[in-house]
Backbone bond lengths (Angstrom), bond angles and torsions (degrees), N, CA, C in turn:
res aa  C-N    CA-C-N  psi(-1)  N-CA   C-N-CA  omega(-1)  CA-C   N-CA-C  phi
1 X - - - 1.470 - - 1.526 109.55 -
2 X 1.321 115.33 136.42 1.459 121.10 177.61 1.530 109.58 -114.90
3 X 1.313 116.21 139.81 1.460 122.74 176.30 1.516 109.07 -121.60
4 X 1.328 116.64 136.05 1.453 119.53 172.36 1.528 109.49 -70.14
5 X 1.324 116.15 142.37 1.458 121.51 177.51 1.528 108.98 -137.17
6 X 1.311 115.74 138.07 1.456 122.94 178.12 1.527 108.38 -122.57
7 X 1.320 116.83 137.54 1.465 119.75 170.26 1.521 108.07 -110.44
8 X 1.320 115.21 122.19 1.462 122.73 -171.75 1.523 109.15 -122.21
9 X 1.333 116.23 135.08 1.460 120.74 171.58 1.530 108.13 -91.19
10 X 1.325 115.94 111.68 1.468 122.03 -175.88 1.528 110.77 -97.97
11 X 1.325 115.33 152.20 1.463 122.81 -173.40 1.525 109.21 55.12
12 X 1.323 114.98 46.40 1.463 122.50 -177.83 1.511 109.83 -141.88
13 X 1.321 115.65 148.99 1.462 120.92 176.28 1.517 111.95 -102.19
14 X 1.332 117.07 -13.90 1.464 121.12 173.42 1.521 108.25 -151.52
15 X 1.336 115.33 165.10 1.458 120.19 -177.90 1.519 111.03 -59.59
16 X 1.326 115.02 151.66 1.462 124.73 178.76 1.530 112.88 76.68
17 X 1.322 116.47 10.28 1.454 121.13 171.75 1.527 108.40 -114.59
18 X 1.329 116.48 175.28 1.453 121.08 174.18 1.515 112.65 63.77
19 X 1.316 115.81 -149.37 1.463 122.01 -172.99 1.524 110.06 -121.91
20 X 1.339 118.62 117.70 1.467 120.00 178.65 1.519 112.03 -74.50
21 X 1.318 115.95 138.13 1.459 122.46 174.92 1.516 108.70 -135.74
22 X 1.312 116.05 146.20 1.459 121.14 171.40 1.522 108.41 -93.04
23 X 1.328 116.06 142.74 1.463 122.21 178.94 1.523 108.44 -129.78
24 X 1.338 116.62 128.29 1.463 121.63 -178.72 1.526 109.24 -127.03
25 X 1.343 117.85 110.98 1.474 121.02 174.45 1.527 110.36 -73.37
26 X 1.329 116.23 139.89 1.456 122.03 177.60 1.527 109.56 -132.22
27 X 1.323 116.89 158.83 1.462 121.53 170.72 1.521 111.21 -89.03
28 X 1.334 116.19 -29.98 1.458 122.59 175.57 1.519 106.97 -152.43
29 X 1.348 115.91 161.53 1.464 119.44 -175.80 1.525 111.90 -65.53
30 X 1.316 115.50 138.20 1.452 121.86 167.90 1.527 109.01 -79.06
31 X 1.334 118.54 165.60 1.464 119.15 172.82 1.529 111.31 -56.64
32 X 1.322 116.74 142.32 1.465 121.22 -177.84 1.522 112.06 -54.17
33 X 1.321 116.37 -41.79 1.464 120.12 -178.18 1.526 111.06 -61.87
34 X 1.322 116.98 -38.97 1.462 120.56 -179.96 1.527 110.83 -68.60
35 X 1.320 117.46 -42.58 1.470 119.37 177.91 1.525 110.63 -62.39
36 X 1.327 116.54 -37.92 1.463 119.33 177.39 1.528 111.34 -66.01
37 X 1.332 116.79 -38.64 1.463 120.10 178.28 1.532 111.17 -65.50
38 X 1.321 116.62 -39.16 1.474 119.91 177.72 1.522 110.37 -63.65
39 X 1.331 116.87 -43.48 1.464 120.54 178.89 1.524 111.04 -62.92
40 X 1.326 116.72 -39.89 1.467 119.67 177.92 1.525 110.67 -64.68
41 X 1.323 116.00 -41.19 1.465 120.07 179.32 1.524 111.37 -65.86
42 X 1.333 116.99 -38.26 1.472 120.22 178.50 1.517 111.14 -64.56
43 X 1.335 116.97 -34.53 1.465 122.89 176.74 1.529 112.51 57.66
44 X 1.328 116.04 35.78 1.458 122.49 170.30 1.520 108.03 -106.07
45 X 1.317 117.31 163.76 1.466 118.59 -177.94 1.526 111.33 -60.83
46 X 1.335 117.85 -31.09 1.467 120.22 177.14 1.526 111.12 -145.81
47 X 1.324 115.11 143.00 1.456 122.90 164.71 1.522 107.30 -120.27
48 X 1.325 116.59 125.27 1.464 121.86 179.08 1.525 109.69 -101.62
49 X 1.329 115.76 137.67 1.463 123.32 172.84 1.527 107.35 -118.73
50 X 1.336 116.66 141.13 1.465 117.93 177.04 1.514 110.24 -142.48
51 X 1.348 114.81 153.71 1.460 122.18 177.51 1.525 108.88 -132.67
52 X 1.340 118.32 154.01 1.472 120.48 175.48 1.521 110.47 -64.59
53 X 1.336 115.71 145.84 1.466 121.93 178.16 1.518 107.50 -148.44
54 X 1.342 116.96 90.61 1.455 120.68 -176.01 1.520 110.49 62.73
55 X 1.342 116.19 -124.06 1.464 120.61 178.17 1.518 111.98 -89.23
56 X 1.324 117.31 -1.01 1.456 121.26 179.86 1.519 110.95 -125.27
57 X 1.329 115.18 -149.80 1.453 121.09 -174.54 1.528 109.50 -146.29
58 X 1.320 116.17 148.98 1.454 121.69 166.15 1.525 108.39 -94.68
59 X 1.339 116.61 148.94 1.463 120.85 -175.23 1.526 110.04 -140.83
60 X 1.340 115.15 142.48 1.464 122.25 174.52 1.526 108.58 -138.20
61 X 1.352 116.02 154.42 1.469 121.52 -175.20 1.521 110.21 -132.35
62 X 1.334 115.36 138.30 1.456 121.72 179.11 1.530 110.04 -130.01
63 X 1.326 117.04 130.46 1.456 121.56 165.14 1.523 107.74 -80.59
64 X 1.331 119.14 178.40 1.467 118.94 173.77 1.525 113.66 -62.39
65 X 1.355 116.85 -15.00 1.451 119.44 -176.26 1.519 116.34 -112.99
66 X 1.343 117.37 -33.72 1.470 119.92 -172.36 1.528 110.70 -149.68
67 X 1.340 115.68 161.88 1.457 121.39 165.82 1.521 108.12 -80.78
68 X 1.344 117.35 137.82 1.460 120.93 -177.10 1.526 111.18 -113.67
69 X 1.335 115.50 161.38 1.462 121.53 -175.91 1.524 112.96 -75.35
70 X 1.330 117.06 -31.68 1.467 120.20 -174.02 1.514 108.95 -157.81
71 X 1.327 116.57 139.49 1.460 121.35 174.93 1.514 109.12 -144.98
72 X 1.319 115.99 120.39 1.456 120.73 -177.58 1.514 113.56 -77.50
73 X 1.347 116.55 -49.57 1.466 117.25 -173.12 1.523 111.67 -67.91
74 X 1.341 117.84 -34.41 1.467 119.35 178.61 1.527 111.46 -73.99
75 X 1.333 117.95 -26.54 1.467 120.25 172.79 1.524 110.16 -69.85
76 X 1.331 116.58 -42.29 1.466 120.71 175.34 1.528 109.82 -60.05
77 X 1.336 117.16 -43.72 1.458 121.35 179.05 1.526 111.43 -63.03
78 X 1.327 116.55 -40.50 1.469 120.45 179.01 1.523 110.94 -64.62
79 X 1.323 116.68 -42.66 1.469 119.85 177.01 1.522 110.59 -61.28
80 X 1.312 117.13 -39.94 1.469 120.90 177.83 1.532 110.45 -59.53
81 X 1.335 116.79 -43.76 1.466 120.41 178.34 1.527 110.70 -61.64
82 X 1.329 117.07 -44.52 1.463 120.71 -177.98 1.527 110.99 -66.43
83 X 1.345 116.67 -43.44 1.461 120.49 179.16 1.542 111.78 -67.82
84 X 1.324 117.12 -45.26 1.458 121.10 -168.68 1.524 114.47 -94.93
85 X 1.329 118.26 -25.25 1.460 119.85 -172.08 1.531 114.19 -122.45
86 X 1.326 117.97 -12.59 1.460 120.39 -175.45 1.526 112.93 -112.28
87 X 1.324 117.44 7.39 1.462 120.30 173.81 1.517 114.80 72.94
88 X 1.322 118.30 22.35 1.465 121.35 179.28 1.531 108.93 -70.99
89 X 1.327 117.03 126.33 1.470 120.35 -171.59 1.523 113.60 -96.51
90 X 1.311 118.66 -12.64 1.456 120.72 -178.53 1.519 112.73 -82.99
91 X 1.312 115.33 -178.60 1.464 122.03 178.77 1.518 112.32 -111.57
92 X 1.322 117.95 -5.09 1.464 121.76 -177.42 1.520 109.33 -133.01
93 X 1.325 115.90 122.18 1.461 122.23 176.56 1.520 108.42 -105.43
94 X 1.329 116.27 131.52 1.458 121.58 176.53 1.525 109.04 -107.81
95 X 1.324 115.23 120.61 1.456 122.21 175.64 1.518 109.29 -105.74
96 X 1.322 115.02 149.26 1.454 120.97 170.18 1.514 107.71 -121.31
97 X 1.331 115.78 118.97 1.458 121.32 175.66 1.522 109.14 -98.83
98 X 1.337 118.36 129.60 1.461 119.54 176.66 1.524 113.06 -59.06
99 X 1.345 116.88 -21.89 1.463 121.02 -176.05 1.527 114.21 -105.55
100 X 1.332 117.60 -22.41 1.469 119.77 -174.26 1.520 114.26 -127.14
101 X 1.333 118.22 3.66 1.449 120.29 175.06 1.512 113.22 81.11
102 X 1.334 115.46 -149.46 1.470 122.37 -174.23 1.525 110.36 -80.34
103 X 1.325 115.62 129.77 1.463 123.59 177.14 1.525 107.51 -129.91
104 X 1.323 116.87 140.20 1.463 120.19 -179.33 1.525 110.02 -125.53
105 X 1.329 114.94 150.06 1.464 121.63 173.67 1.519 107.74 -133.33
106 X 1.319 116.16 123.70 1.465 121.88 -179.09 1.519 110.22 -111.41
107 X 1.331 116.29 133.51 1.456 122.35 176.18 1.524 108.81 -85.25
108 X 1.330 116.23 120.66 1.463 121.53 -178.18 1.521 110.62 -90.35
109 X 1.331 116.17 165.57 1.463 121.63 -177.00 1.524 112.46 -63.79
110 X 1.337 116.93 -29.25 1.466 120.34 -177.59 1.526 113.00 -87.69
111 X 1.328 117.24 6.84 1.457 120.85 179.27 1.513 114.38 92.15
112 X 1.338 116.59 -10.51 1.451 118.87 174.05 1.524 110.26 -70.96
113 X 1.311 115.82 156.43 1.454 121.62 171.83 1.522 107.83 -117.47
114 X 1.331 115.57 142.12 1.453 120.98 -176.90 1.516 110.34 -117.23
115 X 1.329 115.50 118.51 1.455 122.11 174.06 1.517 109.52 -79.05
116 X 1.320 117.08 138.45 1.466 122.75 172.08 1.525 106.91 -118.32
117 X 1.345 114.98 103.81 1.458 122.14 -172.11 1.524 110.41 -120.51
118 X 1.335 117.59 157.81 1.469 119.09 172.69 1.525 111.10 -67.88
119 X 1.331 115.95 141.79 1.463 121.22 177.19 1.519 109.86 -71.04
120 X 1.335 115.92 137.26 1.459 120.38 177.24 1.532 109.78 -69.45
121 X 1.316 115.56 153.30 1.464 121.56 174.02 1.528 107.41 -95.80
122 X 1.325 116.20 112.54 1.458 121.09 -175.74 1.523 110.19 -120.48
123 X 1.330 116.29 151.59 1.460 120.92 175.48 1.523 109.62 -149.56
124 X 1.334 115.45 145.99 1.455 119.73 176.54 1.522 109.25 -76.44
125 X 1.336 116.01 138.79 1.459 121.51 179.14 1.526 109.23 -129.51
126 X 1.317 116.57 166.45 1.458 120.76 175.73 1.520 109.87 -64.46
127 X 1.323 115.95 144.38 1.461 120.01 178.56 1.523 109.52 -68.10
128 X 1.326 115.37 126.32 1.459 122.53 -178.88 1.524 108.71 -111.02
129 X 1.316 116.30 122.00 1.464 120.56 -173.82 1.523 111.84 -60.52
130 X 1.344 117.74 -35.02 1.459 119.30 -179.36 1.524 111.84 -68.82
131 X 1.339 117.73 -25.05 1.466 121.67 178.95 1.526 111.11 -78.20
132 X 1.319 117.13 -37.52 1.469 120.62 -174.62 1.524 112.82 -97.45
133 X 1.341 117.44 3.79 1.465 120.87 -173.69 1.522 113.22 -62.03
134 X 1.321 117.59 -25.22 1.453 120.34 -177.20 1.516 115.27 -83.50
135 X 1.324 117.75 2.18 1.466 120.95 -176.47 1.529 110.33 -113.94
136 X 1.334 115.79 142.60 1.464 120.92 -173.92 1.519 113.33 -74.55
137 X 1.345 117.24 -18.41 1.468 120.11 179.07 1.519 110.04 -123.90
138 X 1.326 114.38 146.77 1.460 122.07 -178.87 1.529 109.09 -79.75
139 X 1.341 118.79 129.63 1.473 119.83 -179.33 1.524 112.12 -76.15
140 X 1.325 114.97 160.18 1.465 120.92 175.06 1.519 110.73 -77.69
141 X 1.345 116.72 -36.21 1.459 121.76 -179.95 1.523 108.82 -141.81
142 X 1.336 115.56 155.49 1.460 122.31 173.19 1.518 108.52 -126.02
143 X 1.340 116.30 129.68 1.452 122.73 178.85 1.521 108.74 -123.58
144 X 1.330 115.13 162.78 1.463 120.70 179.20 1.516 109.03 -130.33
145 X 1.326 116.47 127.60 1.455 121.52 170.97 1.519 109.70 -103.27
146 X 1.317 117.29 -172.50 1.456 120.12 179.76 1.519 111.90 -66.26
147 X 1.330 116.93 -30.23 1.467 120.32 -175.64 1.520 114.22 -119.14
148 X 1.330 117.91 -28.08 1.457 121.23 -169.51 1.529 112.34 -129.09
149 X 1.341 115.15 154.38 1.461 121.45 164.29 1.529 108.40 -86.49
150 X 1.332 116.39 145.96 1.459 122.21 -179.19 1.522 108.14 -123.67
151 X 1.339 116.78 119.48 1.463 122.80 -179.98 1.518 108.01 -107.60
152 X 1.323 116.74 123.53 1.459 121.60 -176.09 1.528 110.11 -103.96
153 X 1.338 115.19 131.39 1.460 122.45 -179.68 1.527 109.99 -118.75
154 X 1.333 115.14 172.31 1.467 120.33 -173.30 1.514 113.67 -81.59
155 X 1.342 118.21 -31.33 1.454 118.55 -173.36 1.525 111.82 -150.49
156 X 1.314 115.32 165.19 1.459 123.28 -176.04 1.524 111.89 -61.69
157 X 1.322 117.27 -38.12 1.452 120.85 -177.32 1.524 111.87 -59.33
158 X 1.323 117.29 -39.07 1.463 120.42 178.77 1.522 111.34 -61.40
159 X 1.322 116.72 -42.80 1.462 121.04 179.87 1.526 110.38 -68.02
160 X 1.320 115.88 -44.28 1.459 121.00 -175.84 1.530 111.68 -65.74
161 X 1.324 117.64 -36.71 1.458 121.63 -173.57 1.528 113.40 -101.45
162 X 1.312 117.23 10.33 1.459 121.03 -176.68 1.529 111.72 -61.41
163 X 1.341 115.23 133.61 1.458 120.86 171.76 1.525 107.60 -97.48
164 X 1.326 115.13 134.45 1.468 120.61 -171.03 1.521 109.96 -125.34
165 X 1.325 116.00 133.72 1.457 122.63 174.88 1.532 107.30 -101.81
166 X 1.328 116.10 99.63 1.458 120.67 -174.82 1.524 112.16 -64.78
167 X 1.313 117.64 -30.94 1.465 119.63 179.26 1.522 110.90 -65.54
168 X 1.339 117.62 -33.94 1.463 120.93 175.84 1.529 110.68 -70.63
169 X 1.326 116.88 -41.14 1.468 120.02 179.58 1.521 110.96 -62.81
170 X 1.312 116.68 -36.82 1.461 120.53 -176.57 1.525 112.58 -68.14
171 X 1.325 117.59 -14.53 1.469 121.07 178.65 1.531 112.10 -76.65
172 X 1.340 117.30 -19.26 1.466 122.01 -173.34 1.523 109.38 -91.50
173 X 1.327 116.48 131.64 1.461 120.77 -179.28 1.529 109.84 -78.58
174 X 1.316 115.77 93.01 1.463 122.85 179.17 1.514 108.50 -162.78
175 X 1.335 116.55 155.90 1.463 119.11 174.45 1.517 110.36 -63.29
176 X 1.357 116.53 -45.92 1.449 118.10 -175.38 1.513 113.54 -167.90
177 X 1.328 114.56 -178.45 1.455 124.22 -179.50 1.527 108.78 -127.96
178 X 1.318 115.47 131.81 1.464 121.70 173.05 1.517 107.31 -109.20
179 X 1.340 117.29 129.03 1.464 119.94 168.71 1.516 107.16 -112.06
180 X 1.326 116.72 138.46 1.464 120.06 -170.07 1.512 111.08 -150.81
181 X 1.330 115.84 156.74 1.466 122.51 179.55 1.525 108.47 -161.73
182 X 1.349 117.59 164.30 1.466 119.22 171.47 1.526 109.92 -58.75
183 X 1.337 116.52 144.21 1.460 120.63 -179.48 1.510 112.52 -91.42
184 X 1.321 115.30 158.37 1.468 120.10 176.90 1.528 111.13 -73.42
185 X 1.330 117.07 -39.52 1.463 120.93 -176.82 1.521 112.93 -123.41
186 X 1.335 116.90 -2.75 1.464 122.52 174.89 1.524 107.64 -129.59
187 X 1.325 116.54 173.28 1.461 119.12 -177.09 1.522 112.72 -66.58
188 X 1.339 116.87 -40.68 1.465 118.29 177.51 1.519 110.49 -153.82
189 X 1.323 114.91 157.17 1.457 122.27 176.53 1.519 108.66 -123.98
190 X 1.329 116.05 164.29 1.462 119.47 -178.94 1.523 110.47 -158.76
191 X 1.334 114.19 166.94 1.465 123.64 165.12 1.530 106.89 -140.85
192 X 1.346 116.59 157.74 1.475 120.47 -177.28 1.518 109.51 -135.94
193 X 1.343 115.22 134.85 1.461 122.07 -178.03 1.527 109.21 -129.37
194 X 1.354 117.21 134.41 1.463 120.22 179.99 1.517 113.09 -146.43
195 X 1.340 118.51 59.01 1.463 118.90 -177.47 1.517 113.50 -61.99
196 X 1.333 117.55 -25.29 1.463 119.96 -177.96 1.535 111.50 -69.71
197 X 1.337 118.21 -23.23 1.468 121.31 178.17 1.530 111.33 -108.09
198 X 1.331 117.29 14.33 1.452 120.97 173.68 1.513 115.32 89.78
199 X 1.354 117.83 13.91 1.466 121.13 179.62 1.530 107.54 -127.06
200 X 1.329 116.64 101.81 1.468 118.85 -176.24 1.526 111.54 -61.77
201 X 1.345 116.70 -55.64 1.472 120.89 171.84 1.514 108.26 -139.83
202 X 1.334 115.42 125.40 1.461 121.15 -178.53 1.526 109.51 -85.72
203 X 1.341 118.79 134.41 1.464 119.61 -179.33 1.531 113.97 -62.04
204 X 1.340 117.29 -47.36 1.472 121.84 177.81 1.525 107.54 -147.05
205 X 1.320 116.97 126.94 1.464 120.95 -171.12 1.523 109.47 -118.93
206 X 1.336 116.41 97.14 1.463 120.03 -178.78 1.505 112.60 -60.79
207 X 1.341 117.25 -42.54 1.464 119.74 -177.12 1.521 111.90 -64.30
208 X 1.334 117.86 -30.78 1.469 120.23 177.51 1.523 111.25 -62.01
209 X 1.326 116.36 -27.17 1.462 119.18 -178.53 1.529 112.60 -79.78
210 X 1.333 117.79 -7.46 1.469 118.90 167.62 1.524 110.39 -74.21
211 X 1.334 116.99 -18.94 1.467 122.35 173.10 1.518 111.02 -92.11
212 X 1.332 115.74 -43.39 1.467 120.42 -174.53 1.525 112.56 -70.66
213 X 1.330 117.06 -33.67 1.470 118.78 -177.88 1.523 112.20 -64.02
214 X 1.343 120.08 -51.24 1.470 117.39 177.24 1.521 113.27 -64.00
215 X 1.330 117.40 -32.94 1.469 120.24 179.86 1.528 110.59 -63.51
216 X 1.334 116.76 -52.42 1.466 119.63 -176.49 1.529 112.38 -77.75
217 X 1.332 117.60 -26.15 1.469 118.94 173.88 1.516 110.30 -60.65
218 X 1.325 116.19 -41.00 1.466 119.84 178.68 1.526 111.19 -71.32
219 X 1.323 117.13 -44.27 1.468 120.14 -176.47 1.525 112.08 -67.93
220 X 1.325 117.08 -35.16 1.470 120.92 -176.54 1.526 112.99 -99.69
221 X 1.321 116.72 -2.85 1.475 122.53 179.27 1.530 111.51 55.06
222 X 1.336 115.82 47.74 1.462 120.98 176.72 1.518 108.39 -151.72
223 X 1.318 116.50 149.87 1.468 121.40 -176.34 1.517 113.70 -100.65
224 X 1.332 117.64 -19.95 1.458 121.85 177.85 1.520 108.51 -104.37
225 X 1.329 116.35 121.35 1.455 121.16 -170.28 1.522 111.23 -132.27
226 X 1.317 116.12 147.16 1.465 121.89 172.30 1.517 108.45 -110.10
227 X 1.332 115.81 146.00 1.459 119.80 -173.77 1.525 110.50 -146.09
228 X 1.332 114.97 151.94 1.458 122.46 172.25 1.520 108.16 -133.87
229 X 1.334 116.01 132.72 1.465 120.31 171.56 1.523 107.38 -95.03
230 X 1.333 115.46 123.79 1.456 121.69 -167.06 1.529 113.02 -90.03
231 X 1.311 117.17 44.84 1.460 120.91 172.91 1.525 108.89 -78.11
232 X 1.328 115.77 174.61 1.461 120.35 178.11 1.523 111.09 -59.07
233 X 1.348 117.19 -39.00 1.464 120.94 -179.18 1.521 112.14 -79.87
234 X 1.322 116.96 -29.00 1.470 124.79 179.15 1.530 111.71 68.87
235 X 1.321 115.11 137.91 1.453 120.74 175.89 1.513 110.93 -137.08
236 X 1.338 116.40 140.50 1.463 122.16 -179.20 1.524 108.93 -112.47
237 X 1.338 116.22 133.17 1.457 121.00 -177.59 1.522 110.15 -135.73
238 X 1.325 115.09 147.71 1.467 122.34 168.66 1.521 107.02 -112.22
239 X 1.336 116.76 131.59 1.459 121.51 -174.14 1.524 109.99 -126.18
240 X 1.325 115.72 145.37 1.466 120.80 179.33 1.521 108.94 -137.67
241 X 1.317 116.04 126.37 1.461 122.05 179.34 1.516 109.89 -85.04
242 X 1.362 115.97 127.45 1.460 121.47 -179.52 1.521 110.85 -129.86
243 X 1.312 117.13 42.64 1.457 120.28 179.52 1.516 111.55 74.23
244 X 1.342 116.69 -108.66 1.459 121.12 -178.89 1.530 113.02 -78.76
245 X 1.330 116.88 -7.35 1.457 121.59 179.33 1.522 109.18 -126.70
246 X 1.318 115.56 160.36 1.455 121.21 175.67 1.520 108.09 -135.78
247 X 1.337 116.47 141.05 1.457 121.55 175.53 1.523 108.68 -105.48
248 X 1.343 115.10 133.94 1.459 122.16 -179.03 1.521 107.27 -131.04
249 X 1.332 117.09 121.77 1.465 121.10 -172.27 1.518 111.81 -116.96
250 X 1.338 114.81 146.21 1.454 121.32 175.65 1.515 110.12 -173.45
251 X 1.315 115.82 174.85 1.459 121.66 178.60 1.530 109.89 -107.71
252 X 1.324 116.15 169.61 1.458 121.75 177.87 1.522 108.91 -146.66
253 X 1.330 116.08 152.88 1.462 121.50 178.69 1.529 109.00 -135.12
254 X 1.314 115.52 148.87 1.458 120.92 178.55 1.523 109.14 -83.24
255 X 1.330 115.78 129.45 1.467 120.81 175.98 1.527 111.48 -102.17
256 X 1.347 117.29 -40.94 1.456 118.90 -172.44 1.520 110.64 -151.59
257 X 1.326 116.07 143.56 1.459 123.94 171.47 1.516 107.76 -121.65
258 X 1.339 116.39 140.97 1.459 118.09 -179.25 1.514 111.73 -163.66
259 X 1.328 115.67 -165.71 1.458 122.33 178.70 1.523 109.45 -135.80
260 X 1.331 114.74 142.43 1.458 122.23 173.38 1.522 107.67 -102.67
261 X 1.322 117.17 129.68 1.461 121.58 176.62 1.522 109.28 -101.15
262 X 1.313 116.57 119.70 1.472 122.13 -179.89 1.526 109.06 -109.00
């Protein structure tokens, strides 16, 4: 059996930027174990699988280690494949995630795609030394989302120059850690680490911005926000707070097309 596979750079304007994701179209779901093995073999932060579902699609995401509840950049990459390679003629794709519900991606006139995702539920918590032990600098605040811890710092330089002990992070039961601060030239910057799910540092994390958008919208008293994820590859995002939903926009480019032999 052969499966088509696409590697897409998401939240990028040209190849070698943003966050690479693998996308595999299916007619029906493969066994979970096989999809996990494919994701491990791909060795990218996410591999997305999707199947037709009426006028829309169902979607699932796997890191090299686990299936995850939500992934922004791989959803953006999947929409790019459907728009650019699968002959989809509309401007709005509706996805259904078994774990996160209805997700939409709209193709904008300028070529950007806009994710419409549920807003994360976040709350500030007391700083816990075991949670922050893996970071070289002490945060000003600690918050908790449904999947990640969020550490807030005073400035971009702290986030950019942070030294991280991944072995300490892996001791904490959580999907990942977001470190964030006001940006020098954008509203906020961030980095994301998830060694416990097989992703040491993610280049650009769309799902993290379902947490970061409501946080910075409240702190900065504005609903339209610009953001940069300060990974080596760097990713640029536009975010909009819409109450129970958040819009996250970016571009994507195709890097590779191929086939998987099973």
